[in-house]
LOTILUM-274814 format. One record per residue (C-alpha): residue in three letters; x, y, z. Coordinates in steps of 0.001 Angstrom, whole numbers, padded with zeros to 6 digits, always signed. Layout:
BEGIN
ALAXYZ/...
% end
This chain:
BEGIN
MET+000173-000182+000143/LYS+001151+003222-001232/THR+001784+005712+001676/TYR-000646+008914+001702/SER+002266+010922+001384/PHE+003183+009482-002089/TYR-000303+009721-003364/ILE-000093+013537-002774/ILE+002732+014813-003784/THR+002372+012645-007374/HIS-000906+013894-007641/ILE-000086+017656-007351/THR+003234+017321-009040/GLY+001044+015727-012333/ILE-001905+018410-012033/VAL+001697+021508-011859/ALA+003385+019522-015071/CYS-000179+019410-016887/SER-000804+023191-016312/LEU+002487+024044-017395/LEU+002503+021864-020690/GLY-000622+022962-021446/ALA+000066+026617-021430/PHE+002901+026098-023023/LEU+001387+024283-025974/GLY-001466+026834-025984/THR+001722+029514-026692/ARG+002273+026901-029827/HIS-001660+026875-030830/LEU-001680+023409-030483/TRP-005281+022742-029091/PHE-006004+019268-029755/SER-002826+018401-027393/VAL-003599+021823-025091/THR-007346+019697-024623/GLY-005209+016867-023822/CYS-003752+018213-020862/ALA-006957+019616-019889/LEU-009030+016205-019793/LEU-005803+014784-017685/LEU-005565+017817-015254/LEU-009433+016836-015146/VAL-008718+012885-014141/LEU-005506+013867-011656/ALA-008126+016743-009513/ILE-010773+014092-009893/ARG-008005+011262-008025/LEU-006980+014049-005929/TYR-010730+014494-004713/ARG-011770+010691-004043/ILE-008212+010235-002027/GLN-009230+013206+000192/MET-012511+011753+000695/ARG-010997+008400+001541/GLN-009550+010468+004628/THR-013236+012075+004996/LYS-015043+008670+005384/MET-012057+008024+007880/LEU-013513+010796+010018/GLN-017295+010076+008748/ARG-016981+006515+010352/ILE-015204+007387+013903/VAL-018578+009925+013966/GLU-020662+006830+012982/CYS-019210+005185+015905/VAL-019557+007757+018199/ARG-023001+008427+017651/SER-024381+004810+017703/GLN-022489+003695+020746/SER-020882+001302+018085/LEU-017277+001698+020087/SER-016309-001546+019848/GLU-015584-000901+016166/ARG-011757-000879+014762/ILE-010715+002359+013019/THR-008259+001157+009878/ALA-005754+003342+008217/PRO-006755+003937+004464/PHE-002755+004772+003216/GLU+000281+003374+004721/SER+001792+006756+006499/ARG+002968+006775+009857/THR+001075+009649+011124/ILE-002148+008272+009784/VAL-001854+004514+010947/HIS-000750+005832+014560/LEU-004132+008393+014344/ALA-006133+005386+013796/ARG-004478+003358+016150/GLU-005153+006465+018487/LEU-008861+006697+017376/SER-009585+003059+017970/VAL-007903+003041+021880/LEU-009770+006207+022150/LEU-013050+004265+021446/GLN-012083+001253+023274/ASP-011560+003186+026424/GLN-015014+005373+025822/LYS-016914+002217+025942/GLU-015521+000964+028837/LYS-016174+004287+030749/MET-019769+004119+029573/GLN-020205+000117+030147/LYS-018980+000872+034075/GLU-021210+004064+034085/GLU-024307+002186+033167/ALA-023784-000945+035957/ARG-023012+002111+038145/PHE-026553+003585+037353/ARG-028213+000024+037418/TYR-026824-000331+040641/TYR-028104+003151+041917/GLU-031449+002621+040610/GLN-031733-000583+041863/LEU-031109+000451+045720/LEU-033386+003364+045310/GLN-035911+001333+043785/GLU-035821-000912+047117/VAL-035722+001519+049997/ASP-038800+001864+051769/THR-038558+005574+051474/ALA-040517+006724+048308/LEU-038365+009246+046582/ILE-039984+011175+043635/VAL-037678+013843+040921/ALA-040068+016409+040140/ASN-038649+019624+037938/ALA-039835+023271+038919/GLN-043285+023247+037105/GLY-043987+019695+039323/ILE-043973+017195+036117/VAL-042495+013739+037650/GLU-039391+012679+036073/TRP-038567+009564+038474/CYS-040080+007899+041417/ASN-039155+004685+043115/CYS-041285+001487+043888/SER-042010+002984+047344/ALA-043558+005769+045684/THR-045437+004549+043163/ARG-047385+002013+045693/LEU-048097+004912+048082/PHE-049120+007593+045187/GLY-049578+005687+041597/ARG-047940+006628+038645/SER-048773+010398+037982/VAL-047624+012665+035207/ARG-047340+015569+037951/LEU-046643+015532+041871/PRO-049761+014769+044040/GLU-051668+018308+044793/CYS-051044+017131+048559/ILE-047593+017094+048378/CYS-047561+020114+046758/GLN-049394+021533+049406/ALA-047362+019679+052014/LEU-044282+021666+050542/THR-046237+024979+049996/GLU-046728+025279+053877/GLY-043274+024218+054963/GLN-045170+020683+056375/GLU-042519+018570+057940/VAL-044840+015427+058621/MET-047676+015342+055969/HIS-050791+013129+056594/TYR-052100+011334+053990/GLU-054860+008200+053887/HIS-053587+005080+051853/GLU-056265+002458+050985/GLY-058261+003938+053902/ARG-055305+003192+056257/PRO-054299+006693+057293/MET-050393+007627+057625/ASP-047809+010040+058658/LEU-045097+010592+056198/ALA-042017+012646+057072/LEU-041625+014785+054245/SER-037920+016382+053154/GLN-037230+018481+050037/ASN-033895+018853+048108/ARG-033651+021107+045203/MET-030499+020809+042680/LEU-029615+022273+039428/VAL-029068+019253+036318/GLN-027766+020265+033304/GLY-028847+024197+034072/ARG-032499+023417+035263/GLU-033735+023127+038121/CYS-034972+019438+039601/ARG-036553+018337+043033/ILE-035918+015103+045036/ILE-038774+014965+047393/SER-038649+012118+050199/LEU-041410+010938+052115/LYS-041044+008250+055106/ASN-043601+006201+056820/LEU-043097+007443+060677/HIS-045736+004438+062029/GLY-043624+001826+061074/THR-040677+002969+061593/LEU-042102+004043+065068/ASN-043633+000991+065883/ARG-040852-001259+064954/THR-038650+001385+067515/GLU-041488+000677+070158/MET-042148-003118+069755/GLU-038145-003280+069968/ALA-037971-001157+073139/TRP-040592-002737+074836/GLN-039557-006542+074405/LYS-036030-005287+075950/LEU-038264-003499+078586/ILE-040098-006759+079456/ARG-037191-009369+079248/VAL-035579-006963+081743/LEU-038460-007028+084140/THR-039083-010497+084043/HIS-035951-011617+084786/GLU-035171-009277+087378/ILE-038742-010424+088903/MET-038480-013471+088949/ASN-034880-013584+090185/SER-036621-012508+093446/ILE-040142-013896+093362/THR-038650-017422+092935/PRO-037039-017749+096009/ILE-039501-016244+097852/ILE-042116-018648+097008/SER-039578-021520+097249/LEU-038773-020048+100650/SER-042573-019749+102121/ASP-043085-023153+101015/THR-040628-024270+103021/LEU-041949-022185+105890/CYS-045203-023045+105649/GLU-044484-026378+106031/ARG-042600-026425+108665/SER-044837-023971+110728/SER-047689-026374+110167/GLU-045652-029754+112021/GLY-046844-028683+115251/PRO-045283-026692+118507/LEU-041330-025260+116726/SER-038429-026593+118382/GLU-035699-023931+118795/SER-033587-024831+115320/ALA-037070-024909+113638/GLN-037478-021301+115116/GLN-033884-020206+114150/THR-034949-021465+110354/LEU-038150-019486+110117/GLN-035969-016356+110814/GLN-033402-017376+108309/GLY-036358-017551+105755/LEU-038011-014632+106878/GLY-034460-012829+106746/ILE-034022-014050+103165/ILE-037730-012614+101778/HIS-037123-009459+103700/ARG-033769-009025+101560/ARG-034954-009912+098371/CYS-038440-008090+098708/LYS-035790-005084+099623/GLY-034094-005524+096631/LEU-037387-005883+094722/MET-038370-002519+096001/GLU-035143-001058+094874/PHE-034975-002518+091782/VAL-038667-001119+091137/GLN-037365+002416+092516/ASN-034817+002515+090071/TYR-036978+001807+087642/ARG-038955+004980+088514/LYS-035537+006941+088712/LEU-035740+005870+084540/THR-038823+007225+083663/ARG-039383+010515+086077/ILE-036323+012123+084402/ALA-037122+016149+084719/PRO-036793+018183+081246/PRO-034009+019511+080969/VAL-033622+023549+082744/LYS-031592+024688+080117/THR-029077+028236+081297/PRO-025782+029446+079577/ILE-022742+027830+080646/GLU-019022+028535+080138/VAL-017436+025202+079223/SER-014371+026947+081132/ALA-016114+027063+084426/PHE-018068+024410+084138/LEU-014726+022044+084030/LYS-013028+023560+086585/ASP-016051+023364+089122/LEU-015946+019559+087991/GLN-012300+018757+088486/ARG-012861+020705+092174/LEU-015853+018083+092713/VAL-013617+015021+092045/GLY-010134+016109+092971/GLY-007684+013550+092437/THR-004697+013722+090153/ASP-005210+011285+088131/ILE-007926+012880+086180/ARG-006850+015909+083511/PHE-008605+018371+081913/THR-008299+019959+078971/ASP-010409+022583+077286/ASP-009452+023708+073656/THR-012952+025461+073250/PRO-012460+029016+072299/ALA-012294+031913+075496/GLY-015589+032290+076202/CYS-017252+029126+074807/VAL-020720+029265+076008/TRP-023019+025875+076280/HIS-026665+025935+076899/ALA-027250+022917+078936/ASP-029055+021509+082556/ARG-025808+022281+085019/ALA-027042+020072+087468/GLN-027982+017257+085294/MET-025020+017423+083015/GLU-022842+017028+086319/GLN-024749+013829+087406/VAL-023861+012516+083830/PHE-019929+013634+084054/LEU-019899+012229+087633/ASN-021310+009123+086545/LEU-018550+008350+083955/LEU-015957+009514+085932/LYS-016899+007544+088486/ASN-016829+004744+086087/ALA-013557+005442+084657/ARG-012147+005175+087814/GLU-013220+002041+088910/ALA-012007+000697+085430/CYS-008501+002224+086191/ARG-008417+000699+089752/ASN-005995-002246+089235/ARG-003669+000178+086924/THR-000209+001288+088838/ALA-000586+004631+086168/PRO-004211+005295+086164/GLU-004723+008103+083395/ILE-008468+009767+082972/ILE-008531+012686+080337/VAL-011335+014782+080338/ARG-011356+017278+076927/ALA-013574+019791+075594/CYS-013221+020744+071642/LYS-015326+022737+069198/GLN-016294+021113+066127/LYS-018122+023670+063459/LYS-021750+024364+066250/ARG-021108+021098+068557/ILE-019606+021140+071786/VAL-017521+017733+072073/PHE-016810+016452+075107/THR-014435+013092+075490/ILE-014137+011262+078727/LYS-010778+008467+077849/ASP-009266+006462+080252/ASN-006297+003663+080252/GLY-008603+001037+082344/GLU-009933-002128+081683/GLY-011600-001856+078414/ILE-015084-002997+077587/LEU-015851-006586+075923/PRO-017474-006080+072192/GLU-020812-007884+073787/VAL-020837-005810+076985/ARG-020416-002881+074921/GLU-023587-003129+072874/ARG-025495-003634+076440/ILE-023842-001016+078557/PHE-026903+001723+077666/VAL-029499-000907+078306/PRO-031600-000096+081899/PHE-030587-002456+084166/PHE-027246-004434+082632/THR-024809-004109+084696/THR-021450-006116+084992/LYS-020382-004677+088625/PRO-021253-006951+091415/ASN-023435-004491+093244/GLY-024179-002458+090429/SER-027729-001005+089650/GLY-027515-001259+086064/ILE-028880+002444+085821/GLY-026314+005145+085655/LEU-025310+004689+081694/SER-028826+004408+081090/LEU-029559+008041+083217/CYS-026693+009331+081041/ARG-028212+008424+077755/GLN-031287+009625+078779/ILE-030133+013047+080257/VAL-027747+013871+076780/THR-031207+012605+074474/LEU-033241+015435+076386/HIS-030430+017592+075753/ASP-030479+016660+072058/GLY-027137+015400+071868/SER-025695+011987+071521/ILE-023870+009830+073356/LEU-020733+007151+071863/VAL-018588+005243+073133/HIS-015154+003667+071339/SER-013453+000333+073844/GLU-011061-002227+073341/PRO-009918-004706+076133/ASP-006947-003825+078097/ARG-006884-000439+076380/GLY-009155+001679+077885/SER-012738+003345+076758/GLU-013409+006796+075369/PHE-016810+008135+075840/ILE-017816+010835+073539/LEU-020231+013492+074057/GLU-021934+015679+071571/PHE-024377+018892+072613/ALA-025440+021828+070218/GLU-024680+024840+071361/
% end
C-alpha cells in the first residue's frame, strides 16, 4: 500500500506539470494537445479529490461509531502513512476506553437505581413545574403512576410541613416529608422523600418494649422464685406443730431472706422509677471552661486531667445539675475501670467542632468487651457485683433530652473513650 504522502505529491506534481505543459502548448497553438492536457488535469484533480474523500470517510466512520455507540469498531488507516496509522490506532484505543467507561457508568447507574427502588422511603424527582421525572417503587405504591406531583405533596411543601398526613387505601399515615433542590444541566430539579413514620416508630417501640419486658421479667423472676420456694418451706415447717429452737432459727433465717429479696425488688422498682421520671432539663448558659473547673473540684484527685480546647468564653446551653450528674457518673466508672492500673490516667477534653460542643472522657483502664459494649446503655444491665445498671442508661437519657449524643469506643485492656456531643 502506497503512502498518503506519495499519492499527494505525485498528483500535485502531475497537476502542476499538466498545467505548465498546457500553457506551453497553448502558446504554440496546439489546441488538440491542450485539450488532452486539460482532460489529464481533470482526471488528476478527480483522483486527488477521491484520495481526500477516503480520509474524510475515516473521520465520518468515527463520528458514526460514536453516534451509534458502536464503540467496539476498529479504525483502519486508508493509507500506509506512519502519522495516519498512528492516528487511527489512537482513535481505536480512545473508542475502546470510551466504551469501557460507558459500561462502567451504566453498571453504576443500574446499581444505584436498583438500590433506590428497594428502599422503603418514597422518592420522587420532579422539575420546577411539578412534572414527575422519576419515582421509585415505594412512591408508586403510595401515589400510583402520576405525571404531576400529587396535590397533597404540593400543598405540604408550600406550607413547609415536615410531617404530612395521608390516607392510603383507607389507612391513615404520617409521612416525614423533606425536599432537596439541585441543578441538573442548568435546570432545577426537586428530590422529594417521604418516610412512613408509623412503621418505623412501631418497630422501634416494639423492640424497646421487648427489651424492657425481658429485663423486668428477669429481675422480678429472680426475686419471686426464691420467695415462693422459701414461703412454701416455712409454711410446711410451721404446720408441723410446736416449733423447736432450730425450727425457729430456720424460720427467722427464711424470713430474713424473704425480707432481703423483697427489699432488693423494691430497690429495683425504685431504680425503674428513676429512669421514667427524669425531669425536663432547664437549660441555662454555661461557660465550658468554668464547668470543667467546677467538675475538677468536685472529683478531686490527680488521676484526672482536664483539657479545654474550646475558644475563650465558649458558652453551652444545658441543665448544669443534670450535666454534672452525667459527668460524675462517667468519671466514677472510669476510675473503677482504672483501679487495677499502676499508673491510672483519665483525660477529660472539651473542643468545638463547627456548631457543636464535643466532650471526650478517655481512660487507660480495663476496657469493655465487644458483647458487653453493645448492652451498656440497656437499663439494669451491669457487670458490677453491686451495680444497679441504671447509671449509663440515665446518662444516655439525660444527653438525649439535651438533643445530644453519647458514643463509646473501647477495646479490652486498652481503655475506653466516651464521646458526648451537644449543640451550642
